[in-house]
N, C-alpha and C positions, 0 to 999 in steps of 0.2 A: 692757576693751571697756564692761561697765557701769557700772565708777566711773565713767570717763569721760562716759558718757551723762549721769549722775543729775549730774559736777560742771558740766556744760553747762546741763543746767536750773536748776542752784543759780546760776549766773552770769548767766545770762539774766534770773532771778529778782530777782537783786540791781541789772540795769542799768535792765530796762524797769519791775518793779514797785515796786520801792524806790526809783529813780532815783541810785541810790549809784553817784559819779563811777569809770569805770570806770578811769583810772590807781590811783587808790587802791583799787580791787577787786583788783587786779594785785598791789600790792604787799602786801595783807593776805594775800590767799590763796597768796604763794609764801614769805612770810614766817611763817606758821604751819607751812607745809610745813617751810619751812629747819627752824623749832625742830623738827618730828617727827622730821626726819631730824640729827639731830645728832650721837646717839648712832654713824651712819656715819662724819657727819664724824669726831668722835673716835678714831674705828676706824682710819679713813685716817692722820690726823695731818697737821701743815702740810709735814711736809718729803714728802709728792706735790706740794705744788705745785712745785717744786724743776723750772725749767725751761727750754729756751734759747729758746724761741717765745713772749714773755708776751705778744707785738702780739697774737698770732694768736690766742690765748684770749683777749683783751679784746675783739676784735673779732668773733669767736663770741659771746660771751654777748651783747655789744651788739646782734647779727644776732635772739640772740633774746629778748631783752626787748623790744627793739622790734617782734616777732613778735607777743610777749603782749600786748603795747597795743592793736595793730592788731586782735589777735582779740579782746579784752575789749570794746572799743569795738564792734567789728562784729557784738557777738552784741546791744549794744543798738537795733542798729538794725533786723536782718536776720531772719528765722523760722531756728530751728537747726537744720534740715534744710538749707536754703539754705547756711546758712554752711559746714555740712558737706562738704557738696556740693563747694564752689569751693575749701576749703582743702585736699580731695582733688588738687589739680593741683599739690602740693608736688613729687613726686617728677617731676613733668614740667620743672619747674624746676630740679630737680637734674640732670636729665640733659642740658638745656642748657648748663648754667652746667659741667659734667663737660667737655664738647666744650671751653667759650672757655677756661675757667681751669685744667683739670687734664691738656690735651689727648687724653682719649679719643674713642678711635674710637666714632661712633655710627651706627651700622648705617641699615636701612630700615625695618626692624620698631619700633627704639625709636623712628626718627622717625614711623612713621604711627602710632604710638599716642598719643605727643605731640599730633600733630594730631587724632587725637579728642577727646583730653581736652579741649584748648581747644576745641575745639568745641563741646563740652556743656557748657563754661561757660559762651559766649558763649547758648546754649540757654537757660540758667538766667537771664544776669545781664539779656538783653535791650538793650542801648544802644540801638535805634532804639526804645524803645518809650516813651511819655509817660511813665510810673511809673519810669522809671529814675530813680535816683543814685548819684551818685557815692562814697555810704556804702556801697553795694551791693559797691564796690569790696575792703573791708578786708580780708575775708574772704581775696581775693586777695593781696593785699599781705602777708599774716600767710604764707601760702604760698612767698611770694616769698623775706619775710625770713628762715624758717623754713630754707628749701631751704640760701639763702645759707650759713645755720651749720651746716648739715649738710653742706655742701661742704667750709668750711674744719674740722669737725671730721675728717671724713671725710683730711684731707691729716694733720690732728694725729695720728692714731692711727696713721701709717707712724715717727713718730718717738718718740712718749708712752704712756707706761701710759694703759692706762681709767682707772684710780683718777685720775691727776693730772689727767685730761679733766673727771670728777665733779666732784672737788674745785674747782676754778679756776669750774667751774659755779655751786656750790651758794654760795660766799665770794662772788660778782659780781654774782649774780643779783638778791636784794634789794636790794641800795644800789642799783643802779642802778633798779629801780622805785622805789625810797624818791624820786631825784632824778627821777624821771619825776612822779610821783602830787604832790611837793611843787611842781613848777614849774605845774601845771595847779590848784593848790589843794588840799590834804592834807586826805581828809575821816577823820573817826574815826567808827569804827563803835558802833552801839549797839542795844539792843534784838534786834530777828530778825535787821540784816544782822549784827550779832555773831555771833550766833548760825550764821546762814549761811556765813559766812567760814572760823568755826570748819571748818566741814562741809566748806569748800572746801577746804581746806588741810589736811585730814585725808585726803580724796578724794584729791586731787592725789598725796600722798605715797604712800598704799594702789596708786594707781594706777600709778606709777612701780616701787613694788616689786615689784607682781605682774607689770610688765611686762620687769621685770628677771630675775625669777623663773623666767618663760617664756620668755625666751631662753637662761637656763641650764639649761633642760629638757630644751627641744627646738632643732630646727635652725629658722634665720630662715624657710627656706622654708614649714617648717610653721605658723609663729605669723605671718608676714604677713597673711595670707588674711581672720585675728582681726581686723586695724585696717582692715578695710573693712565690717565688721560696722558702725563709728561710724556710716555712713550710716542703716539700717533701724533701727540703736538710737534714733537719735536724732529719727528721723523718730515713731516711736513716741512717743517721748518729750515730744517738741515737741506732739502732737497730742493725750496725756493731759494736760499740764499746761495748754496754753497755747489749745488748739483749734486750731493749725497744721496746715495737709494742703495739700503740692503738687496743684496740679491738673495736668491729665492730661498736655501736651504736655511740662511740665515735669520729668518724669520721664525723659523723654527725653534730658534733659539728663544728669541724675543719674547713668543706666544707663552712657550714654557711658563718663563719666571714672570709675564703677566697673569699666565691662568695660575700658576701656585700661589699669587700674592694675591690674589681675586679671592681664592679659594680660603686662604687663611683668614679673610677678612670676611666673609660673609661665618664662617665658621665658630670666626669669635664675635661674632654680633647674635647667631642662632644663642649662643652659649650665655653671653650677658641678657638674654630675652628668658632664658629660662630661670638663672639666679635672680632677675628682677621680677 
């Protein structure tokens, strides 16, 4: 959680202070992360890419890549805490998508939690206010795209080994990000921007590695609440570095999203315990 909070500060510094293009930021960040992840890639080997579902893998990585682009661009336009709170709506998009595309049954509690989460998002966005801009929707778009990517990953894990899903992501994400960066004017980092992007790549690799270790060491029901620490950690980081602080009533929206997310997590944990 701390690694990802620092990563968001670095990304926003690149976008808002140094005006480094968001698409190029995403490419260099994940490109450096890929280089640092090469030992894992070599250990898994290209044989792990053997699959009967290449289209699903490509679609999943495309959604993840566009989600990254929307996220980095959003960090260039909205405060960290607002972006984090809005991207936490991703579980609610997953619930809706699971009903529409996977045929899963959605009970009353899930629908109520989803409604509460989106109500919190509306309080934060305030689409009725004069200060609202479409750029504020970018973190929500990112949550939608990442939710779609997660749904496809959930479907793939029924048929594919985790190593196959991981290798396809590592191999495809950087070239897709490179194409998106080239389409918007590819930028080569220099000076402080280069060091910050190297730090972003390192933090991305470390964060993902620590997350993998966490899921290997403990049940998902134990690990998941730490994901919700992103909100207070990034509120603190945004205040410390950029002087951002949410006003009082905007905390209501953030707490609605956080509360709904924790409610879903606890509900799913109880259900898994009953099934087990």
